[in-house]
C-alpha positions as CSV (number, residue, x, y, z in Angstrom):
1,M,-3.4,0.0,4.9
2,H,-3.1,-3.7,5.5
3,G,-5.7,-6.5,5.6
4,G,-6.9,-7.6,9.0
5,S,-9.9,-9.0,10.8
6,L,-11.9,-8.3,14.0
7,R,-13.7,-10.9,16.0
8,V,-16.5,-9.8,18.4
9,C,-18.2,-12.0,20.9
10,A,-21.3,-10.8,22.6
11,S,-23.1,-12.2,25.6
12,R,-25.9,-11.0,27.9
13,K,-23.8,-12.0,30.9
14,A,-20.5,-10.1,31.6
15,K,-17.5,-12.4,31.7
16,P,-14.1,-11.6,33.2
17,L,-11.5,-10.4,30.7
18,S,-8.8,-12.9,29.7
19,T,-5.2,-11.9,30.3
20,G,-4.9,-11.3,26.6
21,A,-7.8,-8.9,26.5
22,E,-6.4,-7.1,29.5
23,Q,-3.0,-6.7,27.7
24,I,-4.7,-5.3,24.6
25,L,-6.8,-2.8,26.7
26,K,-3.6,-1.7,28.5
27,Y,-1.7,-1.3,25.1
28,E,-4.7,0.8,23.7
29,E,-4.7,3.0,26.8
30,E,-0.9,3.5,26.7
31,K,-1.2,4.4,22.9
32,K,-4.2,6.7,23.7
33,L,-6.2,4.8,21.0
34,S,-9.5,5.9,22.5
35,Q,-8.7,9.6,22.2
36,L,-9.9,11.6,19.2
37,A,-6.6,13.6,19.1
38,T,-4.7,10.3,18.4
39,W,-6.8,9.6,15.3
40,Q,-6.8,13.2,14.1
41,S,-3.0,13.1,14.2
42,F,-3.0,9.8,12.3
43,A,-5.3,11.2,9.7
44,H,-3.2,14.4,9.3
45,D,0.0,12.3,8.9
46,S,-1.6,9.9,6.4
47,L,-2.8,12.8,4.3
48,R,0.6,14.3,4.4
49,R,2.2,11.1,3.2
50,I,-0.4,10.6,0.4
51,G,0.2,14.2,-0.7
52,I,4.0,13.7,-1.0
53,V,3.6,10.6,-3.1
54,R,0.9,12.2,-5.3
55,D,2.9,15.3,-5.9
56,V,6.3,13.6,-6.5
57,F,4.9,11.0,-8.9
58,G,2.5,13.5,-10.5
59,S,5.6,15.5,-11.5
60,L,7.7,12.5,-12.6
61,Q,4.9,11.1,-14.8
62,K,5.3,14.1,-17.2
63,N,8.7,12.8,-18.3
64,Y,9.0,9.2,-17.2
65,R,7.1,5.9,-17.5
66,I,5.8,4.7,-14.1
67,W,4.4,1.4,-13.2
68,A,3.4,-0.2,-9.9
69,Y,4.2,-3.6,-8.4
70,G,1.6,-5.4,-6.3
71,A,-2.2,-5.3,-6.9
72,A,-3.5,-6.0,-3.4
73,G,-5.9,-3.9,-1.3
74,K,-3.2,-1.5,-0.2
75,A,-2.3,-0.9,-3.8
76,T,-5.8,0.2,-4.6
77,M,-5.7,2.7,-1.8
78,W,-2.4,4.2,-2.9
79,V,-3.3,4.3,-6.6
80,N,-6.6,6.0,-6.0
81,A,-5.6,8.3,-3.1
82,C,-2.7,9.6,-5.2
83,K,-4.7,9.8,-8.4
84,M,-2.2,7.6,-10.2
85,D,-4.3,7.1,-13.4
86,Y,-1.1,7.5,-15.5
87,L,0.5,4.2,-14.5
88,G,1.4,2.0,-17.4
89,G,0.5,-1.2,-15.5
90,V,0.4,-2.9,-12.1
91,V,2.5,-6.0,-11.9
92,D,1.1,-8.9,-9.9
93,S,2.0,-12.6,-10.3
94,S,-1.3,-13.9,-9.0
95,P,-3.6,-15.4,-11.7
96,L,-6.5,-14.1,-9.7
97,R,-5.4,-10.5,-10.3
98,A,-3.5,-10.5,-13.6
99,G,-5.7,-9.8,-16.6
100,K,-8.0,-7.6,-14.5
101,F,-7.9,-3.9,-13.8
102,M,-7.2,-1.7,-10.8
103,P,-10.5,-0.4,-9.3
104,G,-10.9,3.3,-9.8
105,T,-8.2,3.9,-12.4
106,H,-8.8,0.9,-14.7
107,T,-5.0,0.4,-14.9
108,P,-4.3,-3.1,-16.3
109,I,-2.9,-5.6,-13.9
110,V,-0.3,-7.7,-15.6
111,F,2.0,-10.6,-15.1
112,P,5.7,-9.8,-14.5
113,D,6.7,-10.7,-18.1
114,A,4.7,-7.6,-19.3
115,F,6.8,-5.5,-16.9
116,K,10.0,-6.9,-18.3
117,A,8.8,-6.1,-21.9
118,A,7.8,-2.5,-21.0
119,A,10.9,-1.8,-18.8
120,P,9.5,1.5,-17.3
121,D,11.6,4.1,-15.7
122,Y,10.1,3.9,-12.2
123,M,8.5,1.1,-10.3
124,F,6.3,2.1,-7.3
125,V,6.2,-0.9,-5.0
126,T,2.8,-0.8,-3.3
127,A,3.7,-3.9,-1.2
128,W,6.5,-2.0,0.5
129,N,6.9,-4.7,3.1
130,Y,7.9,-7.1,0.3
131,A,10.1,-4.7,-1.6
132,D,13.4,-6.5,-1.0
133,L,11.8,-9.8,-2.2
134,I,10.3,-8.2,-5.2
135,R,13.6,-6.6,-6.2
136,S,15.4,-9.8,-5.8
137,K,13.0,-11.5,-8.2
138,E,13.3,-8.7,-10.7
139,S,17.1,-8.1,-10.6
140,W,17.2,-7.4,-14.3
141,F,15.3,-4.0,-13.7
142,K,17.7,-1.1,-14.1
143,G,15.2,1.6,-13.4
144,T,14.4,3.3,-10.1
145,W,12.4,1.5,-7.4
146,S,10.3,3.3,-4.8
147,V,8.3,2.5,-1.7
148,P,5.8,4.8,-0.1
149,L,6.3,3.8,3.6
150,P,7.6,4.4,6.2
151,D,8.5,7.4,4.1
152,L,8.7,7.8,0.2
153,R,12.1,6.4,-0.7
154,F,13.9,5.7,-4.0
155,F,16.6,3.2,-4.7
């Protein structure tokens, strides 16, 4: 899950497609994005990945303290889809998020200094595309980092 936008322009008169629109349509055709089977396969793969994260962390939480890093929209999806109501906190440096709670689980969203004070065993990086940057900012952390995509990994 990642944020995005869609712009739609409507008109009563048909207009010729721009080169950019033609390229997008060609890409969608090549990737079979208009075929139901493509989306069914995507759903199956997504549910499989969610199940792996849910099961692995569900087992780990019995013996270890687990926190998450990043409280954006994709974090909300992971935390709720994987039923991560056991997280000790979700770290986010944004003053717009810290001091609030994760939708669905009511896990507190905290500034990085609370993460340092708690020093959990595992850190689930919901913003996996920023994992290297996050790790470099939190080099003091000696626990285990993890990211859910492209596959669940620990480092």
